[in-house]
PDB file of N, CA, C and O in Angstrom:
ATOM      1  N   UNK A   1       1.140   2.014  18.871  1.00  0.00           N
ATOM      2  CA  UNK A   1       2.239   2.444  17.957  1.00  0.00           C
ATOM      3  C   UNK A   1       1.945   1.366  17.095  1.00  0.00           C
ATOM      4  O   UNK A   1       1.709   0.232  17.512  1.00  0.00           O
ATOM      5  N   UNK A   2       1.956   1.813  15.440  1.00  0.00           N
ATOM      6  CA  UNK A   2       2.504   0.627  14.836  1.00  0.00           C
ATOM      7  C   UNK A   2       4.328   0.516  14.334  1.00  0.00           C
ATOM      8  O   UNK A   2       4.968  -0.433  13.882  1.00  0.00           O
ATOM      9  N   UNK A   3       4.710   1.862  14.646  1.00  0.00           N
ATOM     10  CA  UNK A   3       6.356   1.356  14.756  1.00  0.00           C
ATOM     11  C   UNK A   3       7.390   1.282  15.818  1.00  0.00           C
ATOM     12  O   UNK A   3       7.642   2.111  16.692  1.00  0.00           O
ATOM     13  N   UNK A   4       8.075  -0.151  15.519  1.00  0.00           N
ATOM     14  CA  UNK A   4       8.285  -1.050  16.473  1.00  0.00           C
ATOM     15  C   UNK A   4       9.681  -0.822  16.560  1.00  0.00           C
ATOM     16  O   UNK A   4      10.385  -1.517  15.828  1.00  0.00           O
ATOM     17  N   UNK A   5      10.412   0.278  17.545  1.00  0.00           N
ATOM     18  CA  UNK A   5      12.145   0.137  17.833  1.00  0.00           C
ATOM     19  C   UNK A   5      12.453  -0.953  18.780  1.00  0.00           C
ATOM     20  O   UNK A   5      11.970  -1.373  19.832  1.00  0.00           O
ATOM     21  N   UNK A   6      13.883  -1.384  17.660  1.00  0.00           N
ATOM     22  CA  UNK A   6      14.235  -2.307  18.416  1.00  0.00           C
ATOM     23  C   UNK A   6      15.387  -2.410  18.511  1.00  0.00           C
ATOM     24  O   UNK A   6      15.815  -2.752  17.409  1.00  0.00           O
ATOM     25  N   UNK A   7      16.752  -2.235  19.740  1.00  0.00           N
ATOM     26  CA  UNK A   7      18.389  -1.991  20.056  1.00  0.00           C
ATOM     27  C   UNK A   7      18.341  -3.651  19.275  1.00  0.00           C
ATOM     28  O   UNK A   7      17.555  -4.598  19.312  1.00  0.00           O
ATOM     29  N   UNK A   8      19.844  -3.313  18.483  1.00  0.00           N
ATOM     30  CA  UNK A   8      19.716  -5.154  17.642  1.00  0.00           C
ATOM     31  C   UNK A   8      21.217  -4.974  18.445  1.00  0.00           C
ATOM     32  O   UNK A   8      21.606  -4.126  19.247  1.00  0.00           O
ATOM     33  N   UNK A   9      21.980  -6.376  17.746  1.00  0.00           N
ATOM     34  CA  UNK A   9      23.947  -6.439  17.938  1.00  0.00           C
ATOM     35  C   UNK A   9      24.950  -5.196  17.257  1.00  0.00           C
ATOM     36  O   UNK A   9      24.759  -5.053  16.049  1.00  0.00           O
ATOM     37  N   UNK A  10      25.659  -4.571  17.673  1.00  0.00           N
ATOM     38  CA  UNK A  10      26.462  -4.092  16.249  1.00  0.00           C
ATOM     39  C   UNK A  10      26.041  -2.907  17.046  1.00  0.00           C
ATOM     40  O   UNK A  10      26.011  -2.787  15.821  1.00  0.00           O
ATOM     41  N   UNK A  11      25.665  -1.852  17.833  1.00  0.00           N
ATOM     42  CA  UNK A  11      25.456  -0.679  17.678  1.00  0.00           C
ATOM     43  C   UNK A  11      24.134  -0.602  16.019  1.00  0.00           C
ATOM     44  O   UNK A  11      24.270   0.178  15.076  1.00  0.00           O
ATOM     45  N   UNK A  12      22.948  -1.699  16.178  1.00  0.00           N
ATOM     46  CA  UNK A  12      22.421  -1.555  14.854  1.00  0.00           C
ATOM     47  C   UNK A  12      20.444  -1.158  15.958  1.00  0.00           C
ATOM     48  O   UNK A  12      20.022  -1.451  17.077  1.00  0.00           O
ATOM     49  N   UNK A  13      20.052  -0.625  15.116  1.00  0.00           N
ATOM     50  CA  UNK A  13      18.326  -0.590  15.292  1.00  0.00           C
ATOM     51  C   UNK A  13      17.843  -0.872  14.155  1.00  0.00           C
ATOM     52  O   UNK A  13      18.097  -0.649  12.971  1.00  0.00           O
ATOM     53  N   UNK A  14      16.740  -1.664  15.057  1.00  0.00           N
ATOM     54  CA  UNK A  14      15.600  -2.071  14.051  1.00  0.00           C
ATOM     55  C   UNK A  14      14.592  -1.539  14.343  1.00  0.00           C
ATOM     56  O   UNK A  14      14.046  -1.306  15.421  1.00  0.00           O
ATOM     57  N   UNK A  15      14.187  -1.216  12.645  1.00  0.00           N
ATOM     58  CA  UNK A  15      12.278   0.216  13.217  1.00  0.00           C
ATOM     59  C   UNK A  15      11.330  -1.222  12.283  1.00  0.00           C
ATOM     60  O   UNK A  15      11.937  -1.761  11.359  1.00  0.00           O
ATOM     61  N   UNK A  16      10.173  -1.617  12.562  1.00  0.00           N
ATOM     62  CA  UNK A  16       9.785  -2.745  12.030  1.00  0.00           C
ATOM     63  C   UNK A  16       8.163  -2.249  11.386  1.00  0.00           C
ATOM     64  O   UNK A  16       7.237  -2.355  12.190  1.00  0.00           O
ATOM     65  N   UNK A  17       7.931  -1.880  10.401  1.00  0.00           N
ATOM     66  CA  UNK A  17       6.689  -1.177  10.161  1.00  0.00           C
ATOM     67  C   UNK A  17       6.122  -1.634   9.356  1.00  0.00           C
ATOM     68  O   UNK A  17       5.741  -0.854   8.483  1.00  0.00           O
ATOM     69  N   UNK A  18       5.799  -2.949   9.218  1.00  0.00           N
ATOM     70  CA  UNK A  18       5.060  -4.414   8.991  1.00  0.00           C
ATOM     71  C   UNK A  18       3.557  -3.634   8.374  1.00  0.00           C
ATOM     72  O   UNK A  18       2.964  -3.635   7.296  1.00  0.00           O
ATOM     73  N   UNK A  19       3.346  -2.979   9.755  1.00  0.00           N
ATOM     74  CA  UNK A  19       1.289  -3.003   9.741  1.00  0.00           C
ATOM     75  C   UNK A  19       1.012  -2.372   8.383  1.00  0.00           C
ATOM     76  O   UNK A  19       0.021  -2.956   7.945  1.00  0.00           O
ATOM     77  N   UNK A  20       1.469  -1.344   7.408  1.00  0.00           N
ATOM     78  CA  UNK A  20       0.760  -0.885   6.533  1.00  0.00           C
ATOM     79  C   UNK A  20       2.400  -0.740   5.509  1.00  0.00           C
ATOM     80  O   UNK A  20       3.516  -0.356   5.856  1.00  0.00           O
ATOM     81  N   UNK A  21       1.774  -1.336   3.915  1.00  0.00           N
ATOM     82  CA  UNK A  21       2.158  -0.959   2.833  1.00  0.00           C
ATOM     83  C   UNK A  21       1.642   0.521   1.785  1.00  0.00           C
ATOM     84  O   UNK A  21       0.922   0.529   0.787  1.00  0.00           O
ATOM     85  N   UNK A  22       2.238   1.507   2.388  1.00  0.00           N
ATOM     86  CA  UNK A  22       1.700   2.474   1.325  1.00  0.00           C
ATOM     87  C   UNK A  22       2.674   3.939   1.686  1.00  0.00           C
ATOM     88  O   UNK A  22       3.008   4.423   2.768  1.00  0.00           O
ATOM     89  N   UNK A  23       2.905   4.312   0.458  1.00  0.00           N
ATOM     90  CA  UNK A  23       3.628   5.422   0.763  1.00  0.00           C
ATOM     91  C   UNK A  23       3.534   5.770   1.511  1.00  0.00           C
ATOM     92  O   UNK A  23       4.521   5.640   2.234  1.00  0.00           O
ATOM     93  N   UNK A  24       2.297   6.563   2.138  1.00  0.00           N
ATOM     94  CA  UNK A  24       2.753   7.645   3.494  1.00  0.00           C
ATOM     95  C   UNK A  24       3.216   7.133   4.425  1.00  0.00           C
ATOM     96  O   UNK A  24       4.035   7.694   5.153  1.00  0.00           O
ATOM     97  N   UNK A  25       2.590   5.426   4.670  1.00  0.00           N
ATOM     98  CA  UNK A  25       3.486   5.066   6.216  1.00  0.00           C
ATOM     99  C   UNK A  25       5.032   4.347   5.614  1.00  0.00           C
ATOM    100  O   UNK A  25       5.427   3.427   6.330  1.00  0.00           O
ATOM    101  N   UNK A  26       5.742   4.605   4.645  1.00  0.00           N
ATOM    102  CA  UNK A  26       7.182   4.534   4.664  1.00  0.00           C
ATOM    103  C   UNK A  26       7.447   6.158   4.494  1.00  0.00           C
ATOM    104  O   UNK A  26       8.662   6.356   4.511  1.00  0.00           O
ATOM    105  N   UNK A  27       6.973   6.931   4.394  1.00  0.00           N
ATOM    106  CA  UNK A  27       7.275   8.027   4.520  1.00  0.00           C
ATOM    107  C   UNK A  27       7.493   8.129   5.997  1.00  0.00           C
ATOM    108  O   UNK A  27       8.611   7.893   6.456  1.00  0.00           O
ATOM    109  N   UNK A  28       6.519   8.458   6.748  1.00  0.00           N
ATOM    110  CA  UNK A  28       6.525   8.523   8.052  1.00  0.00           C
ATOM    111  C   UNK A  28       7.663   7.215   8.563  1.00  0.00           C
ATOM    112  O   UNK A  28       8.854   7.505   8.459  1.00  0.00           O
ATOM    113  N   UNK A  29       7.367   6.015   9.023  1.00  0.00           N
ATOM    114  CA  UNK A  29       9.078   5.562   8.416  1.00  0.00           C
ATOM    115  C   UNK A  29      10.276   6.006   8.377  1.00  0.00           C
ATOM    116  O   UNK A  29      11.081   6.280   9.268  1.00  0.00           O
ATOM    117  N   UNK A  30      10.330   6.065   6.970  1.00  0.00           N
ATOM    118  CA  UNK A  30      11.558   6.794   6.819  1.00  0.00           C
ATOM    119  C   UNK A  30      12.246   8.062   7.752  1.00  0.00           C
ATOM    120  O   UNK A  30      13.452   8.303   7.782  1.00  0.00           O
ATOM    121  N   UNK A  31      11.254   8.767   8.459  1.00  0.00           N
ATOM    122  CA  UNK A  31      11.854   9.642   9.136  1.00  0.00           C
ATOM    123  C   UNK A  31      11.764   9.508  10.181  1.00  0.00           C
ATOM    124  O   UNK A  31      12.323  10.268  10.971  1.00  0.00           O
ATOM    125  N   UNK A  32      10.847   8.244  10.646  1.00  0.00           N
ATOM    126  CA  UNK A  32      11.678   8.019  11.940  1.00  0.00           C
ATOM    127  C   UNK A  32      12.475   7.776  12.548  1.00  0.00           C
ATOM    128  O   UNK A  32      12.766   7.986  13.725  1.00  0.00           O
ATOM    129  N   UNK A  33      13.230   6.930  11.156  1.00  0.00           N
ATOM    130  CA  UNK A  33      14.257   6.459  11.102  1.00  0.00           C
ATOM    131  C   UNK A  33      15.720   6.966  11.407  1.00  0.00           C
ATOM    132  O   UNK A  33      16.664   6.853  12.188  1.00  0.00           O
ATOM    133  N   UNK A  34      15.244   7.644  10.188  1.00  0.00           N
ATOM    134  CA  UNK A  34      16.129   9.594  10.116  1.00  0.00           C
ATOM    135  C   UNK A  34      16.188   9.660  11.526  1.00  0.00           C
ATOM    136  O   UNK A  34      17.074   8.993  12.061  1.00  0.00           O
ATOM    137  N   UNK A  35      15.350  10.396  12.314  1.00  0.00           N
ATOM    138  CA  UNK A  35      15.996  10.779  13.703  1.00  0.00           C
ATOM    139  C   UNK A  35      16.081   9.574  14.119  1.00  0.00           C
ATOM    140  O   UNK A  35      15.094   9.565  14.855  1.00  0.00           O
ATOM    141  N   UNK A  36      16.671   8.198  14.228  1.00  0.00           N
ATOM    142  CA  UNK A  36      16.706   7.253  14.798  1.00  0.00           C
ATOM    143  C   UNK A  36      18.437   7.776  14.864  1.00  0.00           C
ATOM    144  O   UNK A  36      19.254   8.496  15.437  1.00  0.00           O
ATOM    145  N   UNK A  37      18.213   6.772  13.786  1.00  0.00           N
ATOM    146  CA  UNK A  37      19.796   6.481  13.362  1.00  0.00           C
ATOM    147  C   UNK A  37      21.287   7.224  13.718  1.00  0.00           C
ATOM    148  O   UNK A  37      22.309   6.549  13.841  1.00  0.00           O
ATOM    149  N   UNK A  38      21.274   8.736  13.870  1.00  0.00           N
ATOM    150  CA  UNK A  38      21.653   9.590  14.408  1.00  0.00           C
ATOM    151  C   UNK A  38      22.837   9.146  13.681  1.00  0.00           C
ATOM    152  O   UNK A  38      23.773   8.670  14.322  1.00  0.00           O
ATOM    153  N   UNK A  39      22.912   9.276  12.100  1.00  0.00           N
ATOM    154  CA  UNK A  39      24.947   9.559  11.644  1.00  0.00           C
ATOM    155  C   UNK A  39      25.075   7.547  11.160  1.00  0.00           C
ATOM    156  O   UNK A  39      26.007   7.023  10.551  1.00  0.00           O
ATOM    157  N   UNK A  40      23.695   6.791  11.744  1.00  0.00           N
ATOM    158  CA  UNK A  40      24.332   5.490  11.581  1.00  0.00           C
ATOM    159  C   UNK A  40      24.397   5.282   9.992  1.00  0.00           C
ATOM    160  O   UNK A  40      24.230   6.258   9.262  1.00  0.00           O
ATOM    161  N   UNK A  41      24.651   3.950   9.433  1.00  0.00           N
ATOM    162  CA  UNK A  41      24.086   3.891   7.739  1.00  0.00           C
ATOM    163  C   UNK A  41      22.839   2.803   7.790  1.00  0.00           C
ATOM    164  O   UNK A  41      22.636   1.725   8.347  1.00  0.00           O
ATOM    165  N   UNK A  42      22.424   3.309   7.278  1.00  0.00           N
ATOM    166  CA  UNK A  42      21.410   3.006   7.009  1.00  0.00           C
ATOM    167  C   UNK A  42      20.698   1.609   5.860  1.00  0.00           C
ATOM    168  O   UNK A  42      21.277   1.455   4.785  1.00  0.00           O
ATOM    169  N   UNK A  43      19.361   0.604   6.222  1.00  0.00           N
ATOM    170  CA  UNK A  43      19.358   0.058   5.490  1.00  0.00           C
ATOM    171  C   UNK A  43      18.046  -0.815   5.558  1.00  0.00           C
ATOM    172  O   UNK A  43      17.796  -1.684   6.394  1.00  0.00           O
ATOM    173  N   UNK A  44      17.090  -0.313   4.273  1.00  0.00           N
ATOM    174  CA  UNK A  44      15.855  -0.481   4.212  1.00  0.00           C
ATOM    175  C   UNK A  44      15.454  -2.034   3.222  1.00  0.00           C
ATOM    176  O   UNK A  44      15.908  -2.238   2.096  1.00  0.00           O
ATOM    177  N   UNK A  45      14.462  -3.042   4.015  1.00  0.00           N
ATOM    178  CA  UNK A  45      13.778  -4.367   3.749  1.00  0.00           C
ATOM    179  C   UNK A  45      12.491  -3.496   3.136  1.00  0.00           C
ATOM    180  O   UNK A  45      11.714  -3.006   3.955  1.00  0.00           O
ATOM    181  N   UNK A  46      12.331  -3.362   2.176  1.00  0.00           N
ATOM    182  CA  UNK A  46      10.541  -3.936   1.379  1.00  0.00           C
ATOM    183  C   UNK A  46      10.262  -5.017   0.827  1.00  0.00           C
ATOM    184  O   UNK A  46      11.150  -5.434   0.082  1.00  0.00           O
ATOM    185  N   UNK A  47       9.158  -5.768   0.928  1.00  0.00           N
ATOM    186  CA  UNK A  47       8.340  -6.076   0.213  1.00  0.00           C
ATOM    187  C   UNK A  47       7.666  -5.620  -0.797  1.00  0.00           C
ATOM    188  O   UNK A  47       7.781  -4.397  -0.874  1.00  0.00           O
ATOM    189  N   UNK A  48       6.863  -6.178  -1.789  1.00  0.00           N
ATOM    190  CA  UNK A  48       6.051  -5.468  -3.223  1.00  0.00           C
ATOM    191  C   UNK A  48       5.237  -4.353  -2.042  1.00  0.00           C
ATOM    192  O   UNK A  48       5.260  -4.398  -0.812  1.00  0.00           O
ATOM    193  N   UNK A  49       4.684  -3.578  -2.778  1.00  0.00           N
ATOM    194  CA  UNK A  49       4.428  -2.919  -2.710  1.00  0.00           C
ATOM    195  C   UNK A  49       2.503  -2.691  -3.755  1.00  0.00           C
ATOM    196  O   UNK A  49       2.211  -2.054  -4.767  1.00  0.00           O
ATOM    197  N   UNK A  50       1.567  -3.684  -2.698  1.00  0.00           N
ATOM    198  CA  UNK A  50       0.365  -3.362  -3.305  1.00  0.00           C
ATOM    199  C   UNK A  50      -0.770  -2.362  -3.522  1.00  0.00           C
ATOM    200  O   UNK A  50      -1.985  -2.562  -3.497  1.00  0.00           O
ATOM    201  N   UNK A  51      -0.050  -1.180  -3.752  1.00  0.00           N
ATOM    202  CA  UNK A  51      -1.008  -0.105  -3.497  1.00  0.00           C
ATOM    203  C   UNK A  51      -2.013   0.493  -4.685  1.00  0.00           C
ATOM    204  O   UNK A  51      -1.812   1.252  -5.634  1.00  0.00           O
ATOM    205  N   UNK A  52      -3.639  -0.475  -3.993  1.00  0.00           N
ATOM    206  CA  UNK A  52      -4.469   0.311  -5.687  1.00  0.00           C
ATOM    207  C   UNK A  52      -4.714   1.077  -6.033  1.00  0.00           C
ATOM    208  O   UNK A  52      -4.982   1.975  -5.234  1.00  0.00           O
ATOM    209  N   UNK A  53      -4.782   1.248  -6.934  1.00  0.00           N
ATOM    210  CA  UNK A  53      -5.198   2.274  -8.004  1.00  0.00           C
ATOM    211  C   UNK A  53      -4.131   3.098  -7.896  1.00  0.00           C
ATOM    212  O   UNK A  53      -4.114   4.269  -7.518  1.00  0.00           O
ATOM    213  N   UNK A  54      -3.190   2.365  -8.275  1.00  0.00           N
ATOM    214  CA  UNK A  54      -1.697   3.190  -8.644  1.00  0.00           C
ATOM    215  C   UNK A  54      -0.838   2.832  -9.611  1.00  0.00           C
ATOM    216  O   UNK A  54      -0.468   1.659  -9.650  1.00  0.00           O
ATOM    217  N   UNK A  55      -0.441   3.624 -10.413  1.00  0.00           N
ATOM    218  CA  UNK A  55       0.444   2.952 -11.618  1.00  0.00           C
ATOM    219  C   UNK A  55       1.613   2.504 -10.796  1.00  0.00           C
ATOM    220  O   UNK A  55       2.064   3.382 -10.060  1.00  0.00           O
ATOM    221  N   UNK A  56       2.045   1.658 -10.763  1.00  0.00           N
ATOM    222  CA  UNK A  56       2.995   0.422 -10.080  1.00  0.00           C
ATOM    223  C   UNK A  56       4.540   1.368 -11.210  1.00  0.00           C
ATOM    224  O   UNK A  56       5.308   1.726 -10.318  1.00  0.00           O
ATOM    225  N   UNK A  57       5.016   1.712 -12.238  1.00  0.00           N
ATOM    226  CA  UNK A  57       6.078   2.266 -12.384  1.00  0.00           C
ATOM    227  C   UNK A  57       5.796   3.797 -11.302  1.00  0.00           C
ATOM    228  O   UNK A  57       6.377   3.859 -10.219  1.00  0.00           O
ATOM    229  N   UNK A  58       5.146   4.592 -11.625  1.00  0.00           N
ATOM    230  CA  UNK A  58       4.875   5.729 -10.350  1.00  0.00           C
ATOM    231  C   UNK A  58       5.251   5.429  -9.011  1.00  0.00           C
ATOM    232  O   UNK A  58       6.233   5.940  -8.473  1.00  0.00           O
ATOM    233  N   UNK A  59       4.539   4.664  -8.495  1.00  0.00           N
ATOM    234  CA  UNK A  59       4.253   3.971  -6.976  1.00  0.00           C
ATOM    235  C   UNK A  59       6.272   3.950  -7.049  1.00  0.00           C
ATOM    236  O   UNK A  59       6.952   4.945  -6.798  1.00  0.00           O
ATOM    237  N   UNK A  60       6.782   2.725  -7.403  1.00  0.00           N
ATOM    238  CA  UNK A  60       8.235   2.477  -7.177  1.00  0.00           C
ATOM    239  C   UNK A  60       9.269   3.742  -7.456  1.00  0.00           C
ATOM    240  O   UNK A  60      10.324   3.513  -6.865  1.00  0.00           O
ATOM    241  N   UNK A  61       9.307   5.031  -8.182  1.00  0.00           N
ATOM    242  CA  UNK A  61      10.152   5.715  -8.506  1.00  0.00           C
ATOM    243  C   UNK A  61       9.712   7.126  -6.978  1.00  0.00           C
ATOM    244  O   UNK A  61      10.407   8.048  -6.550  1.00  0.00           O
ATOM    245  N   UNK A  62       8.075   6.587  -6.514  1.00  0.00           N
ATOM    246  CA  UNK A  62       8.033   8.157  -5.471  1.00  0.00           C
ATOM    247  C   UNK A  62       8.980   7.050  -4.720  1.00  0.00           C
ATOM    248  O   UNK A  62      10.081   7.548  -4.483  1.00  0.00           O
ATOM    249  N   UNK A  63       8.893   5.970  -4.368  1.00  0.00           N
ATOM    250  CA  UNK A  63      10.020   5.017  -3.171  1.00  0.00           C
ATOM    251  C   UNK A  63      11.256   4.815  -3.287  1.00  0.00           C
ATOM    252  O   UNK A  63      11.530   3.793  -2.658  1.00  0.00           O
ATOM    253  N   UNK A  64      12.058   5.210  -3.713  1.00  0.00           N
ATOM    254  CA  UNK A  64      12.923   5.265  -4.971  1.00  0.00           C
ATOM    255  C   UNK A  64      13.849   6.910  -4.485  1.00  0.00           C
ATOM    256  O   UNK A  64      14.981   7.205  -4.103  1.00  0.00           O
ATOM    257  N   UNK A  65      12.980   7.399  -4.688  1.00  0.00           N
ATOM    258  CA  UNK A  65      13.222   9.328  -4.501  1.00  0.00           C
ATOM    259  C   UNK A  65      13.149   9.171  -2.859  1.00  0.00           C
ATOM    260  O   UNK A  65      13.971   9.687  -2.103  1.00  0.00           O
ATOM    261  N   UNK A  66      12.058   8.394  -2.449  1.00  0.00           N
ATOM    262  CA  UNK A  66      12.272   8.486  -0.623  1.00  0.00           C
ATOM    263  C   UNK A  66      13.227   8.255   0.139  1.00  0.00           C
ATOM    264  O   UNK A  66      13.545   8.881   1.150  1.00  0.00           O
ATOM    265  N   UNK A  67      13.923   6.962  -0.519  1.00  0.00           N
ATOM    266  CA  UNK A  67      15.343   6.167  -0.097  1.00  0.00           C
ATOM    267  C   UNK A  67      16.079   7.296  -1.066  1.00  0.00           C
ATOM    268  O   UNK A  67      15.693   8.254  -0.396  1.00  0.00           O
ATOM    269  N   UNK A  68      16.658   7.764  -1.872  1.00  0.00           N
ATOM    270  CA  UNK A  68      17.403   8.632  -1.699  1.00  0.00           C
ATOM    271  C   UNK A  68      17.241   9.987  -0.925  1.00  0.00           C
ATOM    272  O   UNK A  68      18.086  10.874  -1.046  1.00  0.00           O
ATOM    273  N   UNK A  69      15.721  10.176   0.170  1.00  0.00           N
ATOM    274  CA  UNK A  69      15.736  11.687   0.011  1.00  0.00           C
ATOM    275  C   UNK A  69      16.119  11.087   1.778  1.00  0.00           C
ATOM    276  O   UNK A  69      16.917  11.899   2.247  1.00  0.00           O
ATOM    277  N   UNK A  70      15.868  10.206   2.604  1.00  0.00           N
ATOM    278  CA  UNK A  70      16.593   9.953   3.132  1.00  0.00           C
ATOM    279  C   UNK A  70      17.549   8.653   3.935  1.00  0.00           C
ATOM    280  O   UNK A  70      17.527   7.763   4.786  1.00  0.00           O
ATOM    281  N   UNK A  71      18.592   9.558   2.616  1.00  0.00           N
ATOM    282  CA  UNK A  71      19.865   8.814   2.354  1.00  0.00           C
ATOM    283  C   UNK A  71      20.089   7.189   2.957  1.00  0.00           C
ATOM    284  O   UNK A  71      20.792   6.712   3.848  1.00  0.00           O
ATOM    285  N   UNK A  72      19.079   6.610   1.948  1.00  0.00           N
ATOM    286  CA  UNK A  72      19.238   5.475   2.690  1.00  0.00           C
ATOM    287  C   UNK A  72      20.856   4.620   1.970  1.00  0.00           C
ATOM    288  O   UNK A  72      20.949   4.737   0.748  1.00  0.00           O
ATOM    289  N   UNK A  73      21.850   3.948   2.569  1.00  0.00           N
ATOM    290  CA  UNK A  73      22.987   3.337   2.053  1.00  0.00           C
ATOM    291  C   UNK A  73      22.676   1.597   1.417  1.00  0.00           C
ATOM    292  O   UNK A  73      23.193   1.088   0.422  1.00  0.00           O
ATOM    293  N   UNK A  74      21.512   0.871   2.524  1.00  0.00           N
ATOM    294  CA  UNK A  74      21.557   0.088   1.711  1.00  0.00           C
ATOM    295  C   UNK A  74      20.180   0.034   1.078  1.00  0.00           C
ATOM    296  O   UNK A  74      19.462   0.996   1.353  1.00  0.00           O
ATOM    297  N   UNK A  75      19.519  -1.164   0.056  1.00  0.00           N
ATOM    298  CA  UNK A  75      18.701  -1.636  -0.255  1.00  0.00           C
ATOM    299  C   UNK A  75      17.542  -2.769  -0.106  1.00  0.00           C
ATOM    300  O   UNK A  75      16.802  -2.630  -1.080  1.00  0.00           O
ATOM    301  N   UNK A  76      17.173  -3.630   0.560  1.00  0.00           N
ATOM    302  CA  UNK A  76      17.113  -4.996  -0.484  1.00  0.00           C
ATOM    303  C   UNK A  76      15.200  -5.263  -0.123  1.00  0.00           C
ATOM    304  O   UNK A  76      14.371  -5.340   0.784  1.00  0.00           O
ATOM    305  N   UNK A  77      15.395  -5.316  -1.708  1.00  0.00           N
ATOM    306  CA  UNK A  77      13.874  -6.014  -2.471  1.00  0.00           C
ATOM    307  C   UNK A  77      13.242  -6.638  -1.747  1.00  0.00           C
ATOM    308  O   UNK A  77      13.355  -6.012  -0.693  1.00  0.00           O
ATOM    309  N   UNK A  78      12.488  -7.660  -1.519  1.00  0.00           N
ATOM    310  CA  UNK A  78      11.781  -8.161  -1.263  1.00  0.00           C
ATOM    311  C   UNK A  78      10.271  -9.108  -2.289  1.00  0.00           C
ATOM    312  O   UNK A  78       9.146  -9.028  -1.796  1.00  0.00           O
ATOM    313  N   UNK A  79      10.384  -9.583  -3.086  1.00  0.00           N
ATOM    314  CA  UNK A  79       8.931 -10.576  -4.555  1.00  0.00           C
ATOM    315  C   UNK A  79       9.382  -8.999  -5.836  1.00  0.00           C
ATOM    316  O   UNK A  79       9.920  -7.895  -5.759  1.00  0.00           O
ATOM    317  N   UNK A  80       8.701  -9.912  -6.929  1.00  0.00           N
ATOM    318  CA  UNK A  80       8.666  -9.585  -7.816  1.00  0.00           C
ATOM    319  C   UNK A  80       8.946  -7.709  -8.432  1.00  0.00           C
ATOM    320  O   UNK A  80       9.789  -7.242  -9.198  1.00  0.00           O
ATOM    321  N   UNK A  81       7.958  -7.148  -7.767  1.00  0.00           N
ATOM    322  CA  UNK A  81       8.241  -6.033  -8.160  1.00  0.00           C
ATOM    323  C   UNK A  81       9.122  -5.170  -7.521  1.00  0.00           C
ATOM    324  O   UNK A  81       9.164  -3.985  -7.854  1.00  0.00           O
ATOM    325  N   UNK A  82       9.910  -5.669  -6.544  1.00  0.00           N
ATOM    326  CA  UNK A  82      10.736  -4.971  -5.243  1.00  0.00           C
ATOM    327  C   UNK A  82      11.898  -5.089  -6.379  1.00  0.00           C
ATOM    328  O   UNK A  82      12.074  -3.965  -6.849  1.00  0.00           O
ATOM    329  N   UNK A  83      12.720  -6.017  -6.963  1.00  0.00           N
ATOM    330  CA  UNK A  83      13.279  -6.136  -7.591  1.00  0.00           C
ATOM    331  C   UNK A  83      14.594  -5.077  -8.494  1.00  0.00           C
ATOM    332  O   UNK A  83      15.362  -5.682  -9.243  1.00  0.00           O
ATOM    333  N   UNK A  84      14.712  -3.870  -8.372  1.00  0.00           N
ATOM    334  CA  UNK A  84      15.175  -3.416  -8.997  1.00  0.00           C
ATOM    335  C   UNK A  84      16.900  -2.966  -8.639  1.00  0.00           C
ATOM    336  O   UNK A  84      17.561  -2.344  -9.471  1.00  0.00           O
TER     337      UNK A  84
END
């Protein structure tokens, strides 16, 4: 299983999905997060996506849509492209 689930401090959970950086993997991880969070506020930390053959603008619009769909309260972007 590529998704790693850990219990954190202060009633937090951590889901690590550093195995893959494509939009389909992100969607699966966000769905899993939504199932596990059970009403908790959700923060997502992402690094730049380097998906070959994709228009970067469309890719990041898709990522933003996924974050909104899964009601992510806080986003932390790491890297040149994730600084929006």
